[in-house]
N, C-alpha and C positions, 0 to 999 in steps of 0.2 A: 820561530822555530821549534820552540815545548809546544804551540799548539799544531805542527803543521806532523809532529812526532805523535800528535796523541788522534791525529788522523791518522795517518801510518797504521797505529798500531789497532786501529776502531777497524782501517775494510782486512787489513790480514790479521786476526791477532789469532783464526784457526790454526794458522800455520806455524805461527811462535810459536803454541802452547803445544802444539804438536817440535817443531824441532828442538824446543825446551828442553825434553825428555830423553828424545835424543841424543843431545850433543851434555844431559846428562850421565848417559849412557856409554859416552864416547874417556870421560874426565874416569872414568868408573875404569873401562877397558885400562887406559891409562895406569891407574892406578896399581891394578891389579898384579898385569902385568910385570910390571916396577920389579915390586913382591916379587914375583916368581920366577926372575928372574935371576942367574946360579950367583951374580958378583951382588947383586944388592945385601944377602945374609940376613932379611928379616925379616923368613919365613921359620928360623930359631926362636924368635924371638913368640908366634902364634899358634895359639894352642892345638894339640896335637889331632883333638876330633874334627878340627876346620883343613887339616890340609888332606888329600888325598894323592895315587900315583899320578904321574904322567898319563897310564893308558886308560885309568879309570877316569878322572876327568877328561880324556879326548872323545868318552864311551855314551856322560854324561851331556856334554854338551854337543854331541852330534846328533841326542835323541831332542836338544829341544833348541836343539835351528828349525829340523821338522818341525817341532810342536807349534816354535814363538808362529815362523809362518804363515803354519795353516788358520793359524786364529789371528793375525793380521786379514788376510783375505774374509774371514766370515766378520769380522768387525768391520770389513771399510762394506763387506753385501750389506750387515745391522744398519748402520748408518743409511746407506742410497737408500732401503728402504723403508725409515722413517722419514728419511727425505721425500718419497714420495707423498708418503703419507700425509705428515702438514702439508705436502703441496695440493693433493687434492679432499680429503677431505674437511680441511683449515682454512685455509690462505696459504698464499706464495708469500708472502711479508712475514708469517710466523714462523719459517722454517729457518728464521736467523735469533730463531728460543733455541731451535736443538741446537744447531751446527755454535754456537755462540759461550754453550756452556763448557766450560770448563776440562767438564769429565768427559767431555763428547772427544774433543781433541787429545785432550790427555792421555786416555787409554788404549790409542793410538797409536803416537809418540814412543807411551811404553815398550809396548810390543814391539816395535820396528825398533828399537836402539835399543832390548832382547836381542834382536837376531842380530845385530848390528854386531852385538859383546860376545857372541859366542859365537858369531862364524869366521872374528877375526883374534879371537882366543885358540882355536883352533890352528888357528896357521901360523901361531909365534910357539906353538907347540912343536917340534920338529924331533924328528927317529935321532935315536940314539940315547936321546935323552931320561929312559921309565924310569932309572932306581929317584929323582926326584922330586921331594913332591910338593905338589901344589896348592892354591887354594884357590885356582879356576873354575872348577867344576863343581864349590862347595857355594861360590859366590852367584854363580849360576845357578845352582839350586834357590836360594834363596830369594833371586830376581824371580826365577819363576814365580814361585810362591807370591810373593808382592806382587805379580799382574795378574795371578791370577783373583787376586782377593780386590785389584781395581776393577778386574774385568764382573763380576757380580755387583759391585756399587754400578757398575757400568748399564748393566741390566734391570737395575733398580732403576735407575732412574730412565732407560728407555720407557720402561713397563709404566713408570710415573708420567711419561713425558704425553704420552699417545693416549690421554685419558685428555678429553678437552674442557673437565674441569680444575684442573692442578693447571693446566697450559693458561684458563682462563686467568688462577689466581693468581700467578708469576706475570705473567703483564697486567693485569689492573695493580700489581702490591710498587715495582718499580715503576708504574706511570705517577701511583697516587707521591712518590717518594719524589718527582720529580716537580708533580704540583703542587705540592711544598716547597720547593725550594721559588718555582716560579714567584709562589704569593709571599713568601718572605722579601725575598728580593725589588716589589712592585713597590713605591713612594707615591702616598698621594697628596700626601703635604706640602709639597717641595712643587708641587705640579706644576706651573709658570702658563697658562692658559697660551699667554700675547708671547711668549716664548715659543713656546712648544707651532708656533702655526708660520713663525717665521723664516720663508724658504728665499733665498734671494739666489745662491751659486746647489746646482744640483751634483750630486756623485753618482757616478753612472759605476755598473760592475762590469769587472775588467776583463770577468770568464765566466760562463750559461755551470750550471752543476744546483746542488742541494747549498742553501746559508746554513752547513748546520754552526763554524764557532766567530763569535767574535771576538778578536780582541781586544774589550774594552780599556786594560790597564796598557797596552803600545798606545791607544787613538788618546788616551790621556796624555800621554809624555809629547805626542806630537803636535797637541792642538793648545794645551793645560795653558799656554804663556798666549794667548791671543787672546780679546773679547770678543769667543764667536759661540754662536751656538751650535751644535748638530745634532740635530731631527734624525734618527733614525728609524728609515719605514719600514723596511725588510724586514722580514719577522723569523727570525729562527727555525729548519725546519721547510719555508717555500721556495717553489722551483724560480729562482731566477736568469732570466737570459742576460746576454753578453750584453751592453748599454743599458741595461731595465736603471730604473732608479737603486739605488738605496739610501741613498737619505738625504738631506739635504743641511747647504751653513746660512745663516744670519746673513753674511756678506761673504764678498766674492772679497778676501784676507791674503787665500794659502797658497800658497806656488804648486806650479805643475808637480816638483819634485815630493813637496809634499804629502801631496793628492794620491798622489801616484803607492808612495808608500800606506794610504792611508785603506788603499783601494785594497791594497792585499792584506790586510789584518778584517778580510774577510774571506773566508774560507770555506768552500765549498765540494762537496761529496759528489760522488758519482748517483749514489743511495741514500737514501734519509738513515740515519743512525739515531734509534730509540733512547741511547744514553744519554742522546744531548737535547733531544726533543719531547715533550709527554705528546704531543698531537700525536707523534707517531703510534705511543698502547694505544688513545685512545680511538686514532683508526683504526691499526691493528681488530681491538673487538668488534668495533662497526663493520663489517670485513666478513670475519665467521659467518655474524648473525644474518649478514645478508648471501653469503653461501649457505646459513641450514636454512633461510626463507626461498629459493629458488629452487622451483620445481623439479629439477634434477635430483636435486638430497631434502624436500618436504623434513625438517624437522625443525619444527616451532617450540619443541622444547629448549634445544639450543640455544635459537633466538631469544626466549624472554631471559636466560641463565644472563647471556650476554647485554641485556638488555637493564638488567637489573645493575652488574657493574660497574656498565656507563654512568650509570642515572647516580650512582655515589661518587664517580668521580667529577662529574659534574655540578655535583653540588660541594663541593666544592670551591669549582669554580665561580659559582655565581654566589657564593656569602659575602665579595668585591666588587665595585662599580666600574673603577678604575682596572683599565688595560695597561698603565703606562709605565716609565722606569723612571724615575732623575739620578744619575751619574755626577757628581760629585766629584770635580778636581783639583788638586792642589793650586793651581791661576787663578786664570778670571772668564777658563771656558766651562760649557753646562753640557752636557751628555741628554740629551732624551732620546730612549727606544720605547717602539709601539708592540707591544705584542697584542693576539686575537684579544678580538673584545670576546663578550662571554655571549652575546648575540652572536655574533657570525661563528662561534664554534655548536653552541644549540643548533642553529638553523643547519650549518654541512654536517652534524651528524646525526639529527632525528629524518633528516631525510629523505634518504639512502633506506633506513628503517621502513619509515614509512610509503615508501615507495613500494617495496616487495613485501611489504604485509598492514596491507587497508584493507586488505579483503578475508583479513582472519577477528574472530573478533575476540581469541586469546590474545593473541598478538599485540593487536587494538589496546589492550587494556592493560598488558605488561608496558605499553608504551605512555598511559596516560595516569598510569599508577607511580613510572618514575620520573614523568614533569609535577605532581606531586611532590616526589622523595624529592626533587630539583628543589621545589620553592618554598618545601619550609624550612630549608637551610636558607635562601637565599633573601638579599637585599632587599628592599620595596624598588627598587631603579630594579631592576632584574627579573622579580614577581614578574613586572609588567611586562615584560619579554616572553616570559614562563605564561601566559597567564593569555599573548596572544597568539602564539606562537598556538596551546591547546583549542583553544576557539577556530582559528585557521583550519589545522587539522579533524575538530570536529566535522564543522560545514563539510567538509570534503569527503569522509566517510561515512558521514548518514545515509545517504543517500544508496552504499552498498548492500547495508541488511535489508532485509522487509519485515525480517518477523524478531518479533517483539523479545525475544531471548538471546537473541546476538546483538542488539541494543544496549540489553539493562546491565551485561557484563564490562560496558567504561562507561556506563550516559553517569551511575552515580558517580563514580571517580572522576570524569570530567563534569560536574557539577558540586565535586569538591575544592575540586581546583578553582576553578569561580567565584564559588563564597567563600572557602576557607576551610580547613580539615579540621578535627579535632585538637590534631597538633596544633600547630598556627594559633589556635582560640587559647589551648593553657599554653604555650610559651608566650605567649602577649600576656596574659591573667602575669606570669610570671615572672615576668618583666615588668610589670605592674606594679605589682604588689613591690618589687625592688628597688623600687624610684620612691616608692611611699614611705620604704623603709630608710633608707636618703637621705628625707628630708626628712623625719622623724628623728633620727642622730644630729644632722645641721643645728638641727633647733636644740 
């Protein structure tokens, strides 16, 4: 239930943010209306400066109704304009980075809520009560000033968001956090390859969609009393068709009812959710780069910046060899989860960049420079993966350039990848020195 609520929030948070502030304005309206009512007597305890006549309050609120409705329309038009800019200039997937920011829909909710507050407050101010002092007008003015401050923040957010460098920074920071969490959850010491390959009973998907949430805690409770191994083969973010394999049990000992409950712990969405899947952030950066390299855009500098961000993110994943998770239960059951391997991720996300940039020497230089950054941070096993890919890319690209000056742009970096860079040699030297120091200390 908790995960379903989380998924509902992810899919509807834009309108939740908007409705949240409309709800706050309705609460404010109820409080102010009660205070201003003739039978409450609370206006006697409010400072005189906060009170105004009904006639003045009606004049102020009437002006605010028109102003707030106008600015709400303008704000909505601005959101649509930025939506189109993101969609056409970056990638359709990057639109959510703007729309899912709380301030985007928050400011719309503030102005709609203000419009509702002013309109309904006017309705409660009836004729024949001109002698009564009220606070509705003053609160309306304060609300309008508060809304104006948030509108300035919203404009600043829009101006910042349309800059591709800020967008990339935002995507990269969020993806980096998810990668750190992913690597922390991986367990390399407890991986039993014999158990991991035990596949007797298949678990099929009960529906189609993007696999975004796996409720491991519920699965643990359902199978912990069984001496069974459950290997989850579908990765978060993958599109899984109905009846496609989610995982395998080491033997067929679970009844149909339990299997059905386990199936329901795999929660699917109609779209990928970047907050749950680090691969979605990487995919967005690659899409922005390929859009920049397309003949219609032809912006290699944006693509090069994307490649640099991408290489930093992949260098974190290159540090570890294993892509498996071991999940221990309180009982006899064991659960293994397999995420994408570094090799799969590297090839998947480098291929489109090379396809669109194989005829541009500066872009190829950035790709090889990125591979060098990844190789410096990579484990011994993943260094070989990077070198194999670099050789394959070089052999495919070298025939596209006839001028020596173009080849020289990326030839030197390619050779560093294959033979070892200065950074790698310095790191190896430092590691050897540490080993010698540790041996001397032990003696």
